[in-house]
C-alpha positions in Angstrom: 0.1 -0.1 0.0 1.4 3.4 -1.1 -0.5 5.5 1.8 -1.7 8.9 0.8 -4.8 11.1 0.7 -7.3 8.6 2.0 -5.3 7.3 4.9 -7.5 5.8 7.7 -10.8 6.4 6.0 -13.4 3.8 5.2 -14.6 3.2 1.6 -17.1 1.1 0.0 -16.9 0.1 -3.7 -19.7 -1.8 -5.4 -19.1 -3.8 -8.6 -15.6 -4.4 -7.2 -14.9 -7.7 -8.6 -13.8 -6.6 -12.1 -13.3 -3.7 -14.5 -13.6 0.0 -13.2 -14.9 -1.1 -9.8 -11.7 -3.4 -9.2 -9.3 -0.6 -10.3 -11.1 2.0 -8.2 -10.9 -0.2 -5.2 -7.2 -0.8 -5.7 -6.6 2.8 -6.1 -8.5 3.7 -2.9 -6.5 1.0 -0.9 -3.1 2.2 -2.3 -3.9 5.7 -1.0 -4.7 4.5 2.5 -8.4 3.8 2.5 -9.8 0.7 4.3 -12.0 -0.7 1.5 -15.1 -2.8 1.7 -15.6 -4.6 -1.5 -19.1 -5.6 -2.8 -20.1 -7.7 -5.8 -21.9 -10.8 -6.6 -18.8 -12.6 -8.1 -17.1 -14.1 -5.0 -13.9 -15.2 -6.9 -13.6 -11.8 -8.5 -14.0 -10.1 -5.1 -11.2 -12.4 -3.7 -8.9 -11.5 -6.6 -9.5 -7.7 -6.1 -8.9 -8.2 -2.3 -5.4 -9.6 -3.0 -4.4 -6.0 -4.0 -6.3 -4.2 -1.4 -4.5 -4.9 2.0 -7.1 -5.4 4.7 -10.1 -5.2 2.5 -13.4 -6.8 3.5 -15.5 -8.6 1.0 -19.2 -8.8 1.0 -20.9 -11.0 -1.6 -24.2 -9.7 -2.8 -26.3 -8.0 -5.5 -27.1 -4.3 -5.8 -30.7 -5.1 -6.7 -31.2 -6.9 -3.4 -31.9 -4.6 -0.4 -31.0 -7.4 2.1 -27.5 -7.7 0.5 -27.0 -3.9 0.8 -28.0 -4.0 4.4 -25.3 -6.5 5.1 -22.9 -4.3 3.3 -24.0 -1.2 5.4 -23.6 -3.4 8.6 -20.0 -4.4 7.5 -19.0 -0.9 6.6 -20.4 0.6 10.0 -18.5 -2.1 11.9 -15.1 -0.9 10.8 -15.5 2.9 11.2 -17.2 6.0 9.9 -18.0 5.6 6.3 -16.9 8.7 4.2 -16.2 7.3 0.7 -18.4 5.5 -1.6 -18.0 4.5 -5.4 -21.0 2.9 -7.0 -19.4 1.1 -9.9 -21.8 -2.0 -10.3 -23.4 -1.9 -13.7 -24.1 -3.8 -17.0 -24.1 -2.7 -20.5 -27.0 -5.0 -21.7 -28.1 -5.9 -25.2 -26.8 -3.9 -28.2 -30.1 -3.6 -30.0 -32.4 -0.9 -31.3 -34.9 0.2 -28.7 -37.9 -1.5 -30.6 -36.0 -4.8 -30.6 -35.5 -5.0 -26.9 -37.3 -7.6 -24.8 -39.1 -6.2 -21.8 -36.9 -8.3 -19.6 -33.8 -6.8 -21.1 -34.9 -3.4 -20.4 -35.8 -4.1 -16.8 -32.6 -5.9 -16.2 -30.6 -2.8 -17.2 -32.7 -0.4 -15.1 -32.6 -2.8 -12.2 -28.9 -3.0 -12.0 -27.8 0.3 -13.3 -30.4 2.7 -11.9 -32.4 1.0 -9.2 -29.1 -0.7 -7.9 -27.5 2.7 -7.7 -30.5 4.1 -5.7 -30.7 1.0 -3.3 -27.0 1.4 -2.7 -27.3 5.1 -1.9 -30.4 4.5 0.1 -28.4 1.8 2.3 -25.3 3.7 2.8 -26.1 7.5 2.9 -27.2 7.2 6.4 -24.0 6.0 7.5 -22.2 9.0 5.7 -24.8 11.3 7.4 -23.8 9.9 10.8 -20.1 10.2 9.9 -20.7 14.0 9.2 -20.1 14.0 5.6 -17.9 12.4 2.9 -17.7 11.9 -0.9 -19.7 9.8 -3.3 -18.9 9.0 -6.9 -21.6 7.2 -9.0 -20.7 5.7 -12.3 -22.8 6.9 -15.3 -21.4 7.0 -18.8 -20.7 9.2 -21.9 -23.8 7.5 -23.2 -25.7 8.9 -20.4 -24.9 12.5 -21.5 -25.6 12.0 -25.3 -27.6 9.7 -27.5 -26.3 6.2 -28.4 -27.6 4.6 -31.5 -26.4 1.1 -30.5 -27.1 1.1 -26.7 -30.4 3.1 -26.2 -31.5 1.4 -23.1 -28.1 1.5 -21.4 -27.9 5.3 -22.4 -31.3 5.9 -20.7 -30.3 4.0 -17.5 -27.1 6.0 -17.1 -28.8 9.3 -17.8 -31.0 8.5 -14.9 -27.9 8.0 -12.7 -26.6 11.4 -13.8 -29.8 13.2 -12.7 -30.2 11.1 -9.5 -26.7 12.1 -8.6 -27.2 15.8 -9.3 -30.4 15.9 -7.4 -28.8 14.2 -4.3 -25.9 16.6 -4.5 -28.4 19.4 -3.9 -30.1 17.5 -1.2 -27.1 16.7 0.8 -24.8 19.7 0.1 -25.5 21.2 3.5 -24.8 17.8 5.2 -21.2 17.9 4.1 -21.8 15.0 1.5 -20.5 15.7 -2.0 -22.0 13.5 -4.8 -20.4 13.6 -8.3 -20.5 11.0 -11.1 -18.1 9.9 -13.8 -19.1 9.4 -17.4 -16.5 7.2 -19.0 -16.3 6.7 -22.8 -15.1 3.4 -24.2 -12.8 1.9 -21.5 -10.7 -1.2 -22.1 -12.8 -3.4 -19.6 -14.7 -6.7 -19.7 -17.8 -4.6 -20.4 -16.2 -3.1 -23.5 -15.1 -6.6 -24.6 -18.7 -7.8 -24.1 -19.9 -5.1 -26.6 -17.3 -6.2 -29.3 -17.7 -9.9 -28.7 -21.5 -10.0 -29.8 -20.9 -8.7 -33.2 -20.3 -12.1 -34.9 -17.6 -12.3 -37.4 -14.0 -10.9 -37.2 -14.9 -8.4 -39.8 -18.1 -7.3 -38.0 -16.1 -7.0 -34.8 -13.4 -4.9 -36.4 -16.1 -2.6 -37.8 -17.6 -2.2 -34.5 -14.3 -1.4 -32.9 -13.4 1.1 -35.5 -17.0 2.7 -35.0 -16.3 3.2 -31.3 -12.8 4.4 -31.6 -13.7 7.2 -34.2 -15.9 8.7 -31.5 -12.8 9.5 -29.3 -10.7 12.3 -30.7 -7.6 11.4 -28.6 -7.4 8.2 -30.9 -7.5 5.6 -28.3 -9.8 3.6 -25.9 -9.4 4.6 -22.2 -7.7 2.7 -19.7 -9.2 1.8 -16.3 -6.6 4.0 -14.7 -7.8 7.0 -16.6 -11.3 6.7 -15.0 -9.8 5.8 -11.4 -7.8 9.1 -11.4 -10.9 11.0 -11.9 -12.8 9.0 -9.3 -10.0 9.5 -6.6 -9.8 13.2 -7.4 -13.7 13.6 -6.9 -13.5 11.7 -3.7 -10.6 13.6 -2.3 -10.3 16.8 -0.4 -8.8 18.4 -3.5 -12.3 18.4 -5.0 -13.8 20.0 -1.8 -15.7 22.6 -3.8 -17.1 20.3 -6.4 -20.5 18.6 -6.2 -23.2 17.7 -8.7 -20.8 17.3 -11.6 -21.2 14.7 -14.3 -17.5 14.4 -15.5 -16.8 13.0 -18.9 -13.7 10.8 -19.0 -14.1 10.1 -22.7 -11.0 11.0 -24.8 -12.9 14.1 -26.0 -16.0 12.3 -27.4 -18.3 15.1 -25.9 -16.1 17.9 -26.7 
């Protein structure tokens, strides 16, 4: 552990078993936080925990209020909770809106939107009791602009943006800052999932080129690019920043 700006503070990260959640958890731990990891993938949690010092792992689902109650209990047991990153999410089917099945739509909103709400509902009371803190929710660049290939995902993440901004106003006087990050295409298992469903090698290459051309910096993002933004927003360096939806997107929304 490197120590640093989060020394001695308690942090919760949902979706910590892989991707951006894993990288965020590791970043928090390296900068001194005591991290509580939450995900439904137990083996992924254990793999993340190996890089997070004395991390605590809680297996559960963000769509399940009882799981989140266990998470809150575990976090409260180790000290005042002042840091939260809600990275759990799925990208869902890459279909036109009219081709989506009702179950596909519901799953996206259950995990991405309702899951974020349930997490905040379970853990905000702990942060109020601690006298304040920082929250970063995970939205998407697709939640700030239309997405022809991911319309339901875009809608679910747009809801997270507005939920975060609204809560930032609600809890500003409580000393709780709430911001969200809006990544572009980041090299994670979620992006691989998007490319893997395209079928032939030619179709995959075309999809990758389509996504890449949306990013003026000429590359896909790395998890570390997003983690750097998350850690900044959680830190005291961002003490006068709340209600922000920060694109980390290689210039896509410029």
